[in-house]
Steps between C-alpha positions, in 0.01 A plus 500: 500500500213318329519361149346702220329184372165361608422130562321496162809634325720242672270223376533643148877507541514137615307394190713719274828343615350147507585451867432139609184468715693394813683834493194720452378720783177302528707195601665699782855379427763556771728800447806288433773472237300252290216752463740787440685303232177405324396865487844604374523252213141550388545877508816468287344263249179701458616861528789573263769757553440754222552869439262539206319797656810709440491427128152380397261754649373852443656635820828301531483508879441259788243520778578335835140531620415146620154513341637613163752215512230248598286599204793475262617158623179322608182671385594581141605139428752587228804319636656816640748535782722791584849607582661452841311755708163417345531124554652520848257761637213295354639184665558683828129583525409140415728370777358749750144396414593135559630574849877507446724743687676674214664828401684637199865603476689694235780342300819624334601301191813461291440550126595221263830537319529248216203312640644471852446744790807718546633828629349719769158461656265773381222676692171355624323363191361165615281353774461178701252371757625378837273254680521382862318171554326419832790265581737798487676411174558787256490475122551739212267468202581661167224470241616779272867464416495309174729237356749430780257561782423248773225253406414426863517679837855543633569467873679795660790272595843614387667250267203263472504360144171436318453333162337721238409434137703219343856486634486853637552550873419810706578627847498805726808630678472737797788730424600845378550631148822672390342845462396524865691738727358344816591133485294425811172539308453159347268429211354182355678433170324282242740280303463234232725256317416286195647178639700381797825543308420864418579818691234683698364821345373774734191652341324715758501607863228605743463594868240374746368856522134537408431725200168681474269525200608864456862387466409276209304780333825699487697198379243410236497854362873472427476144370208572267592850379876555503652425160871521574771353718459145626120491461438228240121489542425789265736365234408131503184293453517218755281204590583194710244226548576205727327167441398231747575131473572195709812513714728212594294435813178483299373835622442820306789732433627745241669294227540737204478860392435690180627855451476788257779756476412762240454282190645171625287225652712267713420179682668309781369152582733449794822508301658750265296797378432493127346748255179363350383801300627838385232762436581760237168685488237613748252258346738212573562614857131550580434151362784359713349659811185296446669176389778477758365705792120493459498880517240681292536872433222733392526690172546820699791346692661369181482847346676644806840368393501698175796737488648365824866407533410130529273477194594218263515641148587188301863603454786250491 
């Protein structure tokens, strides 16, 4: 299936994410892991994970139309990104347009309990891209998970450990989850640990089954509209912005992240996460969006949060 994006749109995208010239389509780079990694890290550092549409808008809903997403992220030039399905469907069409063999898969996550994923896996609420390179190697790319997400493509190799931000390590295991009745149906389980002396945390699981756009429309309706149960999106304002820097080998890589969770702005420069600002009012939070995330909201969008469950009212 062809990409929804034209060559002109892809050129706009490459400029928007500040992709180095050697990795732009005009340079005809080989479809290898170096190119895929460059796209992944520049996508992450230029397109934040954010669910502001659910809170700062007149409609409080999300469109998965690729052209609507493109306008929001690239054309409008207001620093916007999207939540998981927006960012990953957007990136899927970019990868297709650049010649990669790629499809999307649905993901079951485990909610955080005390800051750490725990308990049962819930239903399909997330999305990843699975890429097969011409050499036959397969990678999963997740550009819409947020704080503990992978900052580079992960090979579909069970147990292969990859360094992530700071001391964090990540891996995939090809295994089953406890809730499965049929233990022959293995899934890829994404795990992380915050140091080699720490235990692995299982965060989400996905099959190699291709999910269609219509599947994500159903998933996104729940994620963007349901206000109860384990759905945190409608009860929490979230932004995660990853930042590029120079890695140990001298190349570009993700070296820090800044996050907003409701009123708290947090920063991680490759070590421990620290709170750098606590917003008490909407004026403070809107200002923080611009200062820390380079996101600019319209007056109409700002007014959309009035009366919502996430509105900051200046209370202690």
